[in-house]
C-alpha positions, 0 to 999 in steps of 0.5 A: 624558312616557312612552315611548309619548307620546314615540313618538306626539309625535315619530314619530306611531306609536301603538305600538311594533314587536315587541321595541322596547319590551323593548329600550327597557325594558332600556336604561331600567334602565341595562343594557348591551343588544345588539339584533339586528334585521333591516333594517326592524325599527326600530333607531333608535327603540330609542335615540332614544326612551329618549334623549328620556326621559333628561336629557342627550345620546346619543352614537351611533357609526356608520361611515356618513356618509350615515346620520349625515346622514340621521338628523340631518336626520330628527331636526331635522325633528322639532324635536330638536337633533342634530349629526354629526361625522365624518372629513373635517370641518374642525377648527374645525367639529368644535370648534364642534360639540363645544362645542354638545354640551357646553354647549347643549341637543343631544340626539344626537351622531352620531360616526364611530368614528375621531373618539372616539380623538382627545384633543379628543373625549375632553376634551370628552366629560368635559364632556358629560352623556351619557345613553346610548352607542349603537353602530350597525353593532355587527358592525364590532367583531368580526373575524369580522364581514363589515365589521370595523373596528379603530377599533370596538375602541377604543369600550370605552376611552371607557367609562372616561370615562362609567362609569355610562352604559349601552351599546346595541349594534345590528346587523341582521346577526350570526352567533352567533359575532359576537353573542358577540364584540360583547358581550365587546368592549364589556365587557358585565358579562353577556350581554343579547341581544334578537333578532328572528326573521330569518324574513320570511314575506311575502318570497319569495327567488328565485335565477335563472340568466340569461345575459341579465339585462337582458331578465329584469329588464325582465320582472320589473319589468313582471310585478311592479307597484309600487316596486322597488330594483335593486342593481348592483355599480358606478356605471357600471352604475346609469346603463346599466340606468336608460337601458335601462329608460327606453328601455323606458318604465319610470320610474326613477332611478339613484343612487350616492354620487358624485352631488351632495347635491342630486341624490341628495336629489331622486332619493330624494324622487322615489322615496319619494313615488312620482314614479318607480317604480324606483331602480337603485343601488349599495349606497350606497342604502337606509341609513336609508330606511324605505319600506314598500311596496317590492314588488321587490328585484333583485340584478343581481350576486352579493353579497360576503356573505350579511349584505349580501344579507340586509340589502338584500333585506330592504328589500322588503315592510316593510309585511308585504305579499307581496314578492319579492327575486330574485338574477340570476346567470350562471357568470361571476358566480361566477368574478368572486366568487372573483377578487374574493376573491383581489384583496381580500387583496393580499400584505402587502408590496404593502399596505406599498408602497401605504402608502409610495407614498401618503405620497410622493403627498401629499409628507408627511414621516414624522410629519406629516399627522395629521388633514389630509384631502387630496383623493384621486383613486384613478385619478391615484394609480394612474397615477402609480405604475403600480399595479394598480387593484383590488389598490391599492384593497383595500390602502387598504381593508385599511390603513384597517381596520388603523387606519393611514389613513382614506378618506372616501366620495365624498360631495358637500359644499357650501361652508361658512363661518364668520366668525372675528371679531366685528362690530366687527372685521369692520366695521373690515376693511370700512372698510380694504378698501372693495372687499369691503365690499358683498360682506360685507354681501350675504353676511351678509344671505344667510346667518344665523348666520355669526358662531356656526356654520358655514353652507352657502353657494352661491358661484353665488347670491352671484355672482348677487346681486352681479352678478359671476362665481363665480370672483371670489366664490371668490377673495374668500372665499379672500382673507378666509380667508387674512386669518383673517377667515373660515374658508372650506371650498370644496365638494368631490365627491371622497373625502379621505384622511388618515393616522391620527396622521400618516405612519409609517415603513414599519417601524412598519406592522405587519400580523400574519400570523396576523390577516391569515390569520384575516381571509382564512379568515373571508372565504373562509367568507362566499364559500362561504356565498354560493356555496352559497346561489346554487348550491343547487337543493334547499334552501329559500332562507329556511332557508339564510339563517336557519341562517346567522344561527344560527336553529335552528328553521327550516322551508321557506318554501314560496314561494322558487324551490326550494320552488315546484319542490318543491311540484310533486311534491305531497309534504309536507316530511315525506314528501319528507325521509323518502324522502331519508333512506332513499335518500341513504346508499344512493346515497352508498355505491354507485351503482345502477340504479333497479331496484336502488334499488327492491329495496333500499327495499322497502315504500316507495311506488314513485310517491313514490320516483320523484317524489323521484328525478326532482326530485333529478335535475332539481335536480342532486343526483342524476345518471345515469351509465351507467344508474346513479344517482349522488349528487352 
């Protein structure tokens, strides 16, 4: 089949989106390729289509467990074999999954960056027929990126094990500095960048200062019919805002990573199929979801970076129809942003103390605990050691980014089971233990494939079929697990924490001062960029975003709040900029009255000058003090 036929057969699309075919052609020629495509540009098609054309398996590296699960599910719906391996899985699960990739007809292996460092993975990798290495969220490889992860730096090491395999790196958000860094660190023999324009001509970016955000949100969803996403910073606010909207007869769901898998799936399907109109969510929602008709995206909190904001705002209007992305803020938000920045970088001594306390909390000796995932409740840990919640959380995230430990997301996982013995041995066990004979029979009839692979099971369903309690079912499964007849992994809704390579002695925890300072400086630049974006009243929102991502040739969008305000003065951009170029240096050199300014710019149309000065005054770029105009 041609790549066009593959696209039609598996995705039902008659043609590729802009740049997709060029990227696929580059990959098909065996070239290392970097694809920089904004949210909604169709990144996954760029590695999925050529991988179906190639013989062998495509390895996809991504840090997002939710995205892995979603894409594996989507591929399996299309009849394509795919597997995900991520931190927190049982060693036996990983062993079976890697065997399937090496010896069975699996086309896609999604894997977390931490997993590729293990001896087990690298040993099995040598036995796989790898056709392509896709690196998603590639900005994570650069310490200048907004989500730097040291584990990404080790991706280049596995290239030695698969030397002839091309790399396709993909990201939606990267500054020019990060673009160069990605290609360098992934060992591209030569730069090979395909970049879509970041400009979204159908999307109006708005920023509004509001004291009562909820009231304004209600107005927005009433004024803008159609599907919407409302982003908030924490889980508590998702429910609070959903309750407020429902009380005002607005159809909506709330969504965050702490909900059960079934509940998240139900809410997501309701929203995708327009059974509910609005989703109120943390940033856990949206990855891998391509709903084209989102008309409104509202941020109720100021984001930590323009990269994150651009990605989330860009989920509006993917069908090309006019849509709105609006950010609501008040002065307290900017104060919180600065406070959060300081808290994100605890003192190095505090970070090390948190590491030591974690080892004691899990009662691990130095050298033990490698690849052991312990249930972790942050609030319990903080209470036990009397620690500051935000400083402690950020210390753990810092240790994670430095590669010393790994904290899984709080994603609900169903119970899983595999039978470790053959049918004959299992039958003998049933004969010796008649009390559990019926239980095993019902279990085998209820779930197929238990002898060859892990299956998700439901203790409640088994209890109902056996007319007993869930507790008895759980205890029976634990007994079989201890007897090594089965491997039973109980369900969990909590995060899990693991020490990479086991617990280290405190003197082995090395956080270089220069790296720490460099990360803090980079974070400060991102903070200032967000502050400028939110605070400006004179520069087009779209131009600010495009410039931030290195797009040099920009123009006013004509539809953001700044441009709409500018449009009211009935001057073209050329006319407006011409006046500003003349008066700005004069006022920056000396404060002067309106009459003095007019005398300095003889020949300039007086009406045009007054309109520009009035607009600049309303926008806060010029202020009046003692009868004199002052450039702020």
